N, CA, C and O of each residue as an XYZ file, in Angstrom:
888
protein
N     -14.123     79.762     54.162
C     -13.446     81.151     54.861
C     -14.154     80.159     56.461
O     -13.235     79.982     57.261
N     -15.213     79.696     56.849
C     -15.478     79.483     58.067
C     -14.416     78.432     58.654
O     -13.957     78.450     59.796
N     -14.032     77.234     57.325
C     -12.588     76.088     57.541
C     -11.733     76.182     57.464
O     -11.022     75.179     57.532
N     -11.094     77.639     57.238
C      -9.360     78.272     57.370
C     -10.008     78.964     58.857
O      -9.417     78.641     59.887
N     -11.013     79.754     58.958
C     -11.034     80.029     60.093
C     -10.337     79.069     61.622
O      -9.408     79.214     62.417
N     -11.472     78.061     61.373
C     -11.364     77.191     62.174
C      -9.902     76.740     62.076
O      -9.124     76.989     62.998
N      -9.615     76.252     61.261
C      -7.850     75.604     61.399
C      -7.431     76.961     61.768
O      -6.600     76.708     62.641
N      -7.466     78.093     61.676
C      -6.147     78.712     62.204
C      -6.109     79.085     63.715
O      -5.203     79.670     64.307
N      -7.880     78.388     64.460
C      -7.825     79.196     65.830
C      -7.282     77.791     66.605
O      -6.624     77.976     67.629
N      -7.472     76.690     66.261
C      -7.247     75.639     66.264
C      -5.488     75.400     66.270
O      -4.891     74.772     67.144
N      -4.937     75.976     65.235
C      -3.487     75.803     65.652
C      -3.001     76.950     66.622
O      -1.960     76.865     67.274
N      -3.769     77.917     66.648
C      -2.967     78.974     67.953
C      -3.786     78.133     68.875
O      -4.427     79.096     69.296
N      -4.204     77.300     69.421
C      -4.474     76.782     70.768
C      -3.782     75.770     70.295
O      -4.387     74.883     70.897
N      -2.928     75.173     69.643
C      -2.277     73.938     70.066
C      -1.055     74.859     70.400
O      -0.359     74.608     71.385
N      -0.772     76.008     69.516
C       0.640     76.517     69.243
C       0.824     77.049     70.848
O       1.865     76.710     71.410
N      -0.093     77.820     71.551
C      -0.013     78.825     72.283
C       0.859     78.447     73.357
O       1.714     79.159     73.884
N       0.459     76.836     73.727
C       1.446     76.377     74.806
C       3.090     76.335     74.872
O       4.053     76.573     75.600
N       2.650     75.795     73.410
C       4.228     75.587     73.003
C       5.320     77.043     73.234
O       6.507     77.281     73.459
N       3.857     77.864     72.976
C       5.405     79.306     73.077
C       5.833     79.714     74.282
O       6.887     80.208     74.685
N       4.451     79.306     74.958
C       4.591     79.457     76.519
C       5.676     78.968     77.226
O       6.268     79.584     78.112
N       5.896     78.001     76.880
C       6.625     77.248     77.164
C       8.060     77.409     76.632
O       8.811     77.916     77.465
N       8.352     77.251     76.025
C       9.470     77.797     75.122
C      10.395     79.583     75.965
O      11.527     79.939     76.291
N       9.015     80.145     75.952
C       9.463     81.340     76.519
C      10.253     81.408     78.243
O      11.164     81.958     78.862
N       9.222     80.496     78.387
C       9.423     80.523     80.156
C      10.301     79.436     80.166
O      10.494     79.517     81.379
N      11.035     78.430     79.816
C      11.819     77.766     79.269
C      13.624     78.970     79.090
O      14.645     78.771     79.749
N      13.403     80.254     77.878
C      14.853     80.615     77.932
C      14.164     81.659     78.699
O      14.393     82.694     78.074
N      13.151     82.049     80.131
C      13.715     83.094     81.487
C      14.840     82.171     82.197
O      16.053     82.354     82.298
N      13.906     80.971     82.715
C      14.767     79.694     83.740
C      15.996     80.201     83.002
O      16.835     80.954     83.497
N      16.007     79.940     82.346
C      18.030     80.063     81.672
C      18.545     80.911     82.105
O      19.523     80.974     82.851
N      17.563     82.075     81.418
C      18.805     83.203     81.708
C      18.924     83.477     83.440
O      20.021     83.780     83.909
N      17.677     83.340     84.353
C      18.045     83.917     85.530
C      19.011     82.168     86.479
O      19.290     81.904     87.649
N      19.126     81.708     85.648
C      20.257     80.618     85.848
C      21.719     80.879     86.125
O      22.529     80.729     87.039
N      21.657     81.380     84.786
C      23.369     82.079     84.191
C      23.592     82.858     84.928
O      24.768     82.995     85.267
N      22.024     84.165     85.809
C      22.288     85.382     86.712
C      22.800     84.878     88.104
O      23.727     85.308     88.791
N      21.918     83.829     88.326
C      22.275     83.492     90.210
C      23.750     82.166     90.027
O      23.925     81.483     91.037
N      24.224     82.021     89.419
C      25.304     81.359     89.436
C      26.630     81.141     89.329
O      27.474     80.386     89.811
N      26.497     82.865     87.819
C      27.580     83.674     87.362
C      27.714     85.217     88.631
O      28.793     85.228     89.222
N      26.873     86.224     88.956
C      26.519     86.949     89.446
C      26.253     86.737     90.952
O      26.561     87.639     91.731
N      25.723     85.644     91.382
C      25.415     85.914     92.812
C      26.140     84.556     93.101
O      26.049     84.221     94.282
N      26.559     84.041     92.618
C      27.247     82.731     93.369
C      28.642     82.858     93.017
O      29.629     82.749     93.744
N      28.574     83.068     91.970
C      30.333     83.153     91.131
C      31.192     84.342     91.256
O      32.176     84.551     90.547
N      30.573     85.462     92.631
C      30.587     86.340     92.831
C      32.319     86.045     94.093
O      32.013     85.150     94.880
N      32.786     86.202     94.182
C      33.841     86.512     95.237
C      33.280     87.240     96.491
O      33.866     87.100     97.565
N      31.989     88.135     96.379
C      32.488     88.477     97.397
C      31.633     88.279     97.584
O      31.104     89.205     98.200
N      30.776     87.188     97.346
C      29.787     86.769     98.223
C      29.981     85.522     99.135
O      29.406     85.408    100.218
N      30.873     84.553     98.593
C      31.320     83.404     99.458
C      31.777     82.918    100.759
O      32.126     81.782    101.082
N      31.692     84.237    101.600
C      31.291     84.244    102.903
C      30.169     84.188    103.065
O      29.838     83.050    103.399
N      28.980     85.192    102.964
C      28.042     85.215    102.702
C      26.720     83.648    102.471
O      25.627     83.521    103.022
N      27.326     82.810    101.587
C      26.528     82.068    100.588
C      27.023     80.864    101.657
O      26.235     79.926    101.777
N      28.491     80.808    102.583
C      29.365     79.631    102.892
C      28.379     79.951    104.807
O      28.046     78.975    105.479
N      28.076     81.608    105.363
C      28.147     81.310    106.040
C      25.914     80.480    105.913
O      25.451     79.364    106.154
N      25.711     80.896    105.762
C      24.266     80.471    104.126
C      24.011     79.082    105.111
O      23.422     78.789    106.151
N      25.018     78.318    103.868
C      24.787     76.636    103.922
C      24.686     76.685    105.810
O      23.592     76.359    106.270
N      25.564     76.997    106.608
C      25.589     76.486    107.502
C      23.661     76.874    108.424
O      22.882     76.304    109.188
N      23.735     77.762    107.904
C      22.404     78.014    108.919
C      21.589     76.870    108.195
O      21.763     75.822    108.818
N      20.976     76.739    107.387
C      20.605     76.053    106.162
C      20.577     74.347    107.261
O      19.583     74.007    107.903
N      21.911     73.526    107.213
C      21.887     72.642    107.626
C      21.871     72.463    108.689
O      21.798     71.265    108.962
N      21.935     73.606    110.134
C      20.847     73.539    111.153
C      19.948     73.210    111.528
O      19.677     72.347    112.363
N      18.867     74.413    110.466
C      17.945     74.561    110.502
C      17.686     73.009    110.198
O      17.538     72.394    111.254
N      17.596     72.265    109.152
C      17.826     70.632    108.857
C      17.608     70.102    109.762
O      16.531     69.507    109.807
N      18.639     70.043    111.091
C      18.730     69.285    112.103
C      17.588     69.868    113.379
O      16.813     69.181    114.045
N      17.712     70.717    113.408
C      16.314     71.363    114.321
C      15.439     71.110    114.780
O      14.975     71.010    115.915
N      14.930     70.881    112.948
C      13.358     70.584    112.699
C      13.069     69.063    112.313
O      12.009     68.452    112.180
N      14.710     68.591    112.154
C      14.185     66.640    112.738
C      14.115     66.212    114.074
O      13.418     65.266    114.438
N      14.951     67.012    114.942
C      15.079     67.190    116.182
C      13.814     67.058    116.982
O      13.406     66.233    117.800
N      13.114     68.684    116.208
C      11.476     68.883    117.074
C      10.383     67.728    116.109
O       9.159     67.803    116.006
N      11.145     66.887    115.604
C      10.263     65.651    114.589
C       8.904     67.183    114.092
O       7.732     66.998    114.420
N       9.249     68.388    113.418
C       8.613     68.507    112.606
C       6.895     68.809    113.139
O       5.954     68.414    112.451
N       6.708     69.520    114.384
C       5.784     69.457    115.062
C       5.265     70.402    114.406
O       4.060     70.247    114.208
N       5.894     71.694    113.826
C       4.186     72.340    113.321
C       3.832     72.070    111.632
O       3.091     72.911    111.123
N       4.328     70.937    110.743
C       4.213     70.390    110.083
C       2.118     70.427    109.588
O       1.166     70.156    110.320
N       2.123     70.780    108.411
C       0.496     70.034    108.300
C       0.726     69.675    106.575
O       1.435     68.905    105.926
N      -0.487     70.888    106.232
C      -0.571     70.251    104.685
C      -0.088     71.169    103.492
O      -0.810     72.132    103.232
N       1.239     70.946    102.618
C       1.919     72.123    101.894
C       1.809     73.099    101.425
O       2.709     73.862    101.077
N       0.088     73.305    101.295
C      -0.081     74.046    100.382
C      -0.472     75.297    101.052
O      -0.649     76.382    100.498
N      -0.597     75.006    102.407
C      -0.459     76.528    103.910
C       0.826     77.026    104.347
O       1.133     77.590    105.398
N       1.616     76.664    103.195
C       2.727     77.288    104.136
C       4.034     78.306    103.199
O       5.207     78.155    102.858
N       2.684     79.638    103.050
C       2.871     81.080    102.463
C       4.328     81.339    102.873
O       5.067     80.978    101.957
N       5.063     81.873    104.001
C       6.043     82.274    104.555
C       7.575     81.904    103.780
O       7.756     80.702    103.977
N       8.276     82.249    103.296
C       9.326     82.203    103.547
C      10.148     81.419    105.150
O       9.984     81.786    106.313
N      10.847     80.498    104.728
C      11.587     80.051    106.568
C      12.966     81.010    106.584
O      13.458     81.300    107.674
N      13.409     81.362    105.668
C      15.015     82.309    105.716
C      14.411     83.412    105.007
O      13.430     83.237    104.284
N      15.122     84.902    105.235
C      15.424     85.719    104.694
C      16.331     85.705    104.033
O      17.401     85.951    104.589
N      16.336     85.487    102.919
C      18.357     85.003    101.594
C      18.481     86.881    101.479
O      19.536     87.409    101.127
N      17.191     87.722    101.850
C      18.324     88.769    101.625
C      19.579     89.080    101.762
O      20.589     89.308    101.096
N      19.037     88.993    103.299
C      20.874     89.145    104.374
C      21.943     88.284    103.586
O      23.061     88.530    104.040
N      21.987     87.186    102.368
C      22.907     86.824    102.817
C      23.170     87.015    100.978
O      23.307     85.940    100.394
N      23.220     87.923    100.351
C      23.048     88.608     98.744
C      21.870     87.590     98.003
O      22.002     87.288     96.817
N      21.353     87.368     98.365
C      20.163     86.643     97.456
C      18.926     87.136     97.675
O      18.468     86.976     98.807
N      18.190     87.769     96.761
C      17.399     88.627     96.995
C      15.746     87.163     95.681
O      16.018     86.036     95.267
N      14.841     87.648     95.555
C      13.338     87.047     95.693
C      13.089     86.003     95.916
O      12.097     85.602     95.307
N      13.804     84.939     96.893
C      13.738     83.308     97.526
C      14.802     82.960     96.953
O      15.648     82.706     97.811
N      15.174     82.824     95.953
C      15.599     82.336     95.028
C      17.055     81.793     95.940
O      17.969     82.390     96.510
N      16.592     79.899     95.658
C      17.577     79.355     96.644
C      18.030     78.160     95.852
O      18.289     77.218     96.601
N      18.185     77.931     94.750
C      18.377     77.003     93.882
C      16.893     76.802     92.593
O      15.874     77.464     92.394
N      17.511     75.477     91.919
C      17.230     74.511     90.783
C      16.598     72.933     90.538
O      17.228     71.892     90.726
N      15.515     73.018     90.177
C      15.811     71.516     89.572
C      15.774     71.146     88.936
O      15.266     71.906     88.112
N      16.120     69.727     88.272
C      15.918     69.170     86.290
C      15.694     68.235     86.726
O      16.312     67.540     87.533
N      14.344     68.064     85.999
C      13.843     66.646     85.923
C      13.977     66.687     84.609
O      13.445     67.591     83.965
N      15.001     65.322     83.788
C      15.383     64.840     82.435
C      14.099     64.205     81.631
O      13.940     64.330     80.416
N      13.385     63.639     82.339
C      12.149     62.655     82.555
C      10.729     63.669     81.600
O       9.796     63.519     80.811
N      11.431     64.653     82.366
C      10.228     65.901     82.417
C      10.286     66.894     81.249
O       9.304     67.402     80.708
N      11.376     67.069     80.983
C      12.604     67.845     80.582
C      12.120     69.496     80.636
O      11.893     70.327     79.756
N      12.082     69.529     82.247
C      11.922     70.631     83.028
C      13.010     70.974     83.889
O      13.554     69.989     84.387
N      13.394     71.868     84.146
C      14.145     72.802     84.735
C      13.507     73.838     85.024
O      12.884     74.522     84.212
N      13.646     74.130     86.686
C      12.605     74.984     87.054
C      13.279     75.825     88.131
O      13.873     75.137     88.962
N      13.339     77.225     88.337
C      13.626     77.825     89.802
C      13.317     77.357     91.467
O      12.091     77.315     91.563
N      13.735     77.115     92.353
C      13.307     76.089     93.447
C      12.497     78.012     94.686
O      13.243     78.931     94.349
N      11.942     78.298     95.227
C      11.760     79.597     95.476
C      11.701     79.111     97.379
O      11.474     77.986     97.822
N      11.954     80.238     98.085
C      11.090     79.607     98.858
C       9.766     79.777     99.760
O       9.532     80.962     99.999
N       8.966     78.986    100.242
C       7.432     79.304    100.484
C       7.029     79.187     99.613
O       7.696     79.422     98.605
N       5.743     78.770     99.534
C       4.743     78.215     98.814
C       3.539     79.478     98.758
O       3.046     79.947     99.783
N       3.333     79.730     97.977
C       2.062     80.447     97.490
C       1.620     81.586     95.817
O       1.845     81.191     94.673
N       1.264     82.360     96.012
C       0.178     81.792     94.284
C       1.776     83.001     93.643
O       1.587     83.335     92.473
N       2.986     83.525     94.182
C       3.575     84.511     93.289
C       5.333     83.347     93.412
O       6.254     83.470     92.606
N       5.337     82.552     94.353
C       5.995     81.671     93.986
C       5.714     80.347     93.334
O       6.601     79.504     93.202
N       4.494     80.169     92.933
C       3.956     78.639     92.635
C       3.944     78.972     90.613
O       4.121     78.430     89.522
N       3.537     80.456     91.389
C       3.563     81.063     89.187
C       5.060     81.719     88.825
O       5.154     82.200     87.696
N       6.119     81.772     89.603
C       7.031     81.595     88.644
C       8.168     80.491     88.620
O       9.194     80.545     87.943
N       7.655     79.111     89.803
C       8.199     77.996     89.393
C       8.059     76.662     90.500
O       7.025     75.998     90.422
N       8.942     76.334     91.369
C       9.194     75.203     92.418
C       9.148     75.987     93.393
O       9.417     77.173     93.206
N       8.771     75.485     94.759
C       8.377     76.200     95.919
C       9.347     75.376     97.333
O       9.867     74.263     97.254
N       9.364     75.935     98.073
C       9.943     74.276     98.956
C       8.877     74.777    100.191
O       8.413     75.911    100.308
N       8.763     74.253    100.586
C       7.749     74.145    101.879
C       8.058     74.549    102.445
O       8.745     74.553    101.424
N       8.511     75.198    103.416
C       8.207     75.388    104.797
C       8.035     74.436    105.999
O       7.022     73.753    106.147
N       9.131     74.430    106.889
C       9.130     73.000    108.188
C       9.374     71.428    107.331
O       8.948     70.341    107.722
N      10.124     71.671    106.157
C      10.926     70.337    105.628
C      11.584     70.703    105.604
O      11.547     71.888    105.937
N      12.652     70.230    105.269
C      14.442     70.703    105.156
C      14.705     70.817    103.981
O      14.393     70.108    103.025
N      15.544     72.123    104.073
C      15.752     73.219    102.885
C      16.777     71.825    102.011
O      17.260     70.895    102.656
N      16.922     71.958    100.618
C      17.342     71.507     98.803
C      18.778     71.746     99.590
O      19.382     72.684     99.070
N      19.903     70.810    101.347
C      20.545     71.662    100.607
C      21.679     69.845    101.187
O      22.879     69.616    101.039
N      20.531     68.939    101.832
C      21.120     67.631    101.263
C      21.523     67.222    102.984
O      21.520     67.775    104.084
N      21.819     66.027    102.439
C      22.168     65.117    104.098
C      21.846     64.326    104.701
O      20.621     64.342    104.817
N      22.527     63.185    105.453
C      22.185     62.615    106.998
C      20.190     63.156    107.298
O      20.293     64.139    108.031
N      19.025     62.969    107.102
C      18.042     62.933    108.601
C      16.869     64.360    107.694
O      16.058     65.104    108.247
N      17.267     64.275    106.061
C      16.421     65.771    104.880
C      15.530     65.170    104.362
O      15.850     64.148    103.755
N      14.031     65.579    104.401
C      13.404     65.619    103.099
C      13.366     66.814    102.833
O      12.996     67.529    103.765
N      13.692     67.456    101.607
C      13.121     68.987    101.339
C      11.612     68.487    100.387
O      11.776     67.480     99.698
N      10.825     68.854    100.360
C       9.463     69.197     99.893
C       9.677     70.302     98.435
O      10.484     71.226     98.327
N       9.029     69.996     97.795
C       9.313     70.976     97.149
C       8.195     71.043     96.120
O       8.449     70.333     95.147
N       7.159     71.614     96.052
C       5.703     71.978     95.090
C       6.150     72.904     94.087
O       7.030     73.760     94.004
N       5.011     72.319     93.166
C       4.383     73.015     92.171
C       3.615     72.460     91.358
O       3.277     71.277     91.386
N       3.205     73.489     90.382
C       1.557     73.208     90.216
C       1.683     72.143     89.049
O       2.836     71.768     88.834
N       0.715     71.611     88.283
C       0.036     71.501     87.004
C      -0.792     72.571     86.466
O      -1.588     73.379     86.944
N      -0.274     72.266     85.153
C      -1.905     73.005     83.908
C      -1.066     73.221     82.549
O       0.096     73.314     82.155
N      -2.333     73.240     82.104
C      -2.499     73.041     80.565
C      -1.288     73.912     79.622
O      -0.915     73.689     78.470
N      -0.828     75.027     80.638
C       0.015     76.268     79.963
C       1.838     75.673     80.463
O       2.619     74.982     79.808
N       1.911     75.945     81.073
C       3.653     76.088     81.684
C       3.674     74.606     82.507
O       2.880     74.294     83.395
N       5.098     73.535     81.839
C       4.322     72.381     82.080
C       4.262     72.440     83.860
O       3.332     72.080     84.580
N       5.600     73.025     84.259
C       6.071     72.952     85.649
C       5.823     70.962     85.730
O       6.385     70.148     84.998
N       5.154     70.760     86.480
C       4.547     69.482     86.851
C       3.987     68.430     86.472
O       4.051     67.242     86.788
N       3.271     69.203     85.547
C       2.600     68.783     84.689
C       1.935     67.031     84.720
O       0.890     66.440     84.993
N       3.738     66.661     84.104
C       3.708     65.013     83.246
C       4.505     64.459     84.466
O       5.457     63.774     84.092
N       4.396     64.552     85.707
C       4.469     63.704     86.451
C       4.408     62.837     87.043
O       5.063     62.448     88.010
N       3.354     62.319     86.350
C       3.044     60.767     86.335
C       3.815     60.174     84.895
O       3.119     59.383     84.258
N       4.548     60.337     84.589
C       5.499     60.244     83.757
C       6.391     59.423     84.295
O       6.539     58.238     83.996
N       7.197     60.243     85.360
C       8.001     59.606     86.756
C       8.298     58.076     87.253
O       7.414     57.736     88.039
N       9.184     57.140     87.057
C       8.662     56.079     87.127
C      10.210     55.229     88.396
O      11.267     55.799     88.125
N      10.317     54.638     89.010
C      11.384     54.027     90.161
C      12.889     54.370     89.454
O      13.314     53.530     88.662
N      13.578     55.390     89.675
C      15.016     55.152     88.960
C      15.165     56.122     88.525
O      16.231     56.576     88.942
N      14.281     57.326     87.319
C      14.500     58.156     87.160
C      15.437     59.535     87.797
O      15.331     59.589     89.022
N      15.884     60.096     87.497
C      16.456     61.277     87.884
C      15.875     62.591     87.955
O      15.011     63.064     87.216
N      16.576     63.235     89.142
C      16.344     64.363     90.238
C      17.613     64.839     90.707
O      18.359     64.195     91.445
N      17.861     66.128     90.202
C      18.934     66.567     90.219
C      18.406     68.321     90.965
O      17.700     69.111     90.338
N      18.948     68.582     92.349
C      19.075     69.726     92.581
C      19.933     70.832     92.663
O      21.065     70.625     93.100
N      19.717     71.597     92.437
C      21.552     72.893     91.769
C      21.230     73.761     93.168
O      20.061     74.128     93.046
N      21.626     74.121     94.113
C      21.786     74.973     94.841
C      23.137     75.969     94.730
O      23.755     76.188     93.688
N      23.437     76.505     96.028
C      24.125     77.925     96.250
C      24.855     77.125     96.200
O      25.477     77.223     95.142
N      25.292     76.011     96.994
C      26.811     75.620     97.767
C      27.103     74.572     96.720
O      28.187     74.748     96.164
N      25.881     72.725     95.997
C      26.425     71.976     95.102
C      25.332     71.888     94.447
O      24.234     72.437     94.536
N      25.921     70.890     93.578
C      25.379     70.127     92.652
C      24.808     68.002     93.654
O      25.456     67.110     94.202
N      22.939     68.301     93.233
C      23.067     66.488     94.738
C      22.175     66.264     93.506
O      21.476     67.081     92.907
N      22.344     65.132     93.307
C      21.525     64.234     92.850
C      20.570     63.440     92.812
O      21.214     62.391     92.802
N      19.522     63.132     92.782
C      18.394     61.653     93.515
C      18.021     61.232     92.419
O      18.180     61.748     91.313
N      17.453     60.162     92.731
C      16.476     59.119     91.924
C      14.911     58.646     92.594
O      14.800     58.175     93.726
N      13.964     58.835     91.821
C      12.976     58.275     92.433
C      12.388     56.955     93.041
O      11.977     55.976     92.418
N      12.446     57.169     94.555
C      12.231     55.569     95.076
C      10.940     55.451     94.865
O      10.652     54.563     94.063
N       9.976     56.107     95.358
C       8.617     55.932     95.492
C       7.553     56.695     95.319
O       7.565     57.730     95.985
N       6.601     56.513     94.613
C       5.059     57.457     93.851
C       4.667     56.921     94.758
O       5.010     55.798     95.127
N       3.478     58.002     95.535
C       2.114     57.884     96.128
C       1.114     59.025     95.995
O       1.447     60.210     95.951
N      -0.142     58.574     95.934
C      -1.242     59.317     96.036
C      -1.487     59.326     97.388
O      -1.367     58.349     98.126
N      -2.071     61.206     97.940
C      -2.551     60.530     99.836
C      -3.331     61.026     99.455
O      -3.568     60.962     98.248
N      -4.037     61.698    100.238
C      -5.334     62.775    100.920
C      -5.124     64.102    100.789
O      -4.907     63.861     99.602
N      -4.941     65.580    100.883
C      -5.248     66.465    100.380
C      -4.974     66.521    102.498
O      -5.604     65.768    103.241
N      -4.079     67.424    102.944
C      -3.994     67.442    104.502
C      -2.523     66.361    105.198
O      -1.771     66.492    106.164
N      -2.707     65.077    103.847
C      -1.982     63.773    105.073
C      -0.689     64.070    105.001
O      -0.445     64.487    103.868
N       0.799     64.040    106.071
C       1.973     64.893    106.385
C       2.801     64.214    106.572
O       3.953     64.569    106.319
N       2.417     62.566    107.259
C       3.603     61.829    107.331
C       4.517     61.337    106.049
O       5.621     60.832    106.254
N       3.994     61.513    104.706
C       4.963     61.598    104.052
C       5.852     62.165    104.174
O       6.921     61.652    104.506
N       5.715     63.212    103.979
C       6.575     64.302    103.851
C       7.504     64.996    104.589
O       8.050     66.048    104.258
N       7.755     64.009    106.186
C       8.345     64.562    107.133
C       9.936     63.159    106.516
O      10.053     62.325    105.617
N      10.853     63.693    107.731
C      11.802     63.328    107.206
C      11.920     61.935    107.843
O      11.442     61.879    108.976
N      12.589     60.504    107.243
C      13.064     59.645    107.563
C      14.634     59.154    107.981
O      15.771     58.979    107.542
N      13.961     59.091    108.925
C      15.406     58.839    109.698
C      16.964     58.297    109.051
O      16.878     57.171    108.561
N      17.861     58.698    109.004
C      18.799     58.297    108.042
C      19.056     58.916    106.698
O      20.162     59.149    106.210
N      17.588     59.205    106.040
C      17.783     59.126    104.903
C      17.623     60.874    104.224
O      16.740     61.722    104.356
N      18.904     60.861    103.494
C      18.400     62.117    102.653
C      17.417     62.169    101.278
O      17.866     61.566    100.303
N      16.460     62.662    101.165
C      15.107     62.582    100.521
C      14.841     64.471    100.024
O      14.876     65.487    100.719
N      14.597     64.278     98.612
C      13.803     65.169     97.797
C      12.225     64.670     97.618
O      11.984     63.665     96.949
N      11.133     65.460     98.278
C       9.659     64.869     98.075
C       8.847     65.756     96.519
O       8.161     66.649     97.017
N       8.733     65.803     95.331
C       7.786     66.085     94.568
C       6.631     66.421     95.462
O       6.416     65.803     96.504
N       5.963     67.319     95.075
C       5.302     67.704     95.157
C       3.741     68.180     94.514
O       3.717     69.400     94.346
N       2.444     67.492     94.119
C       2.040     68.679     93.405
C       0.474     68.328     93.102
O       0.507     67.099     93.057
N      -1.006     68.755     92.849
C      -1.756     68.195     92.705
C      -2.583     67.558     92.269
O      -2.547     68.095     91.161
N      -3.516     66.673     92.147
C      -4.234     65.616     91.554
C      -5.554     65.530     92.083
O      -6.126     65.822     93.134
N      -5.925     64.857     90.612
C      -5.762     63.981     89.139
C      -5.290     66.253     88.268
O      -5.507     67.381     88.711
N      -4.761     65.815     87.235
C      -4.468     67.273     86.551
C      -5.971     68.069     86.788
O      -5.880     68.979     87.613
N      -6.947     67.932     86.368
C      -7.687     68.913     86.214
C      -8.751     68.981     87.933
O      -9.961     68.890     88.141
N      -7.697     69.156     88.745
C      -8.427     68.263     90.207
C      -7.902     69.396     91.343
O      -8.060     70.351     90.582
N      -7.571     69.810     92.158
C      -7.498     69.380     93.395
C      -7.863     68.522     94.782
O      -7.901     68.970     95.928
N      -8.100     67.262     94.371
C      -8.870     66.975     95.776
C      -7.817     66.475     96.441
O      -7.922     66.778     97.629
N      -6.594     65.683     96.166
C      -5.314     64.579     96.497
C      -3.916     65.681     95.746
O      -3.719     66.745     95.160
N      -3.410     64.775     96.163
C      -1.336     64.831     96.204
C      -1.109     63.931     95.720
O      -1.672     62.837     95.757
N       0.278     64.482     94.880
C       0.951     63.053     94.367
C       2.425     63.327     94.507
O       3.012     64.227     93.907
N       2.816     62.719     95.108
C       3.918     62.456     95.900
C       4.779     61.847     95.046
O       4.420     60.894     94.354
N       6.344     62.486     95.008
C       6.825     61.231     94.642
C       8.673     61.764     95.219
O       9.259     62.847     95.193
N       8.997     60.640     95.596
C      10.260     60.096     96.955
C      11.343     60.199     95.915
O      11.219     59.377     95.007
N      12.094     60.789     95.852
C      13.542     60.684     95.445
C      14.776     61.129     96.405
O      14.923     62.255     96.880
N      15.769     59.832     96.620
C      16.954     59.077     97.285
C      17.701     59.729     96.488
O      17.421     59.971     95.314
N      19.172     60.216     97.335
C      20.553     60.566     96.947
C      21.452     59.383     96.800
O      21.540     58.413     97.552
N      21.944     59.574     95.968
C      22.785     58.921     94.997
C      23.484     59.005     94.778
O      23.803     58.563     93.674
N      24.601     59.767     95.739
C      25.563     60.403     95.365
C      26.141     61.148     96.219
O      27.123     61.815     95.892
């Protein structure tokens, strides 16, 4: 009897993360449908979303010209850099990131805080908005844990692996170009690199700790 109980407990511990991830993936799929059909696909929102795109492009130009002087550690940026509700988008949701090698699709929210990191990936304030363009580096932060996948398997990524950003305006394709491990608080690798269109993925390192940051630079390919 004790052996059966131990087996069932072990089976439950093994199955729990799988169940959690299946539920999370289903929720993200539903969220994508709502976002792209009800918000982006709504003709009444077209003008607002075009305006939002112009605002984000302008912001990206401004922070590049200002050399991102206020930038520091990515996990300190709790407040979103823009109120999306003014443009018909709620819950600070700006788009989705898909990483085929890691078998994950995550919503991207503005502002790195406990709530957005619980829901999915988060855009780091003081970095470029994830709308692409020259002189941009959009920093996307997500957690690593043993239940919901998020960026847990980020170390699977290698140079050339694909990363896809689908925002309210278009789909942007990137490929991994460089991987680094840096100390907490080091921000030079999070800044815009002149002339380049980048997305930088950031998470804690190692998996069971939080002493450093694991960075994956991804360069635009389309």
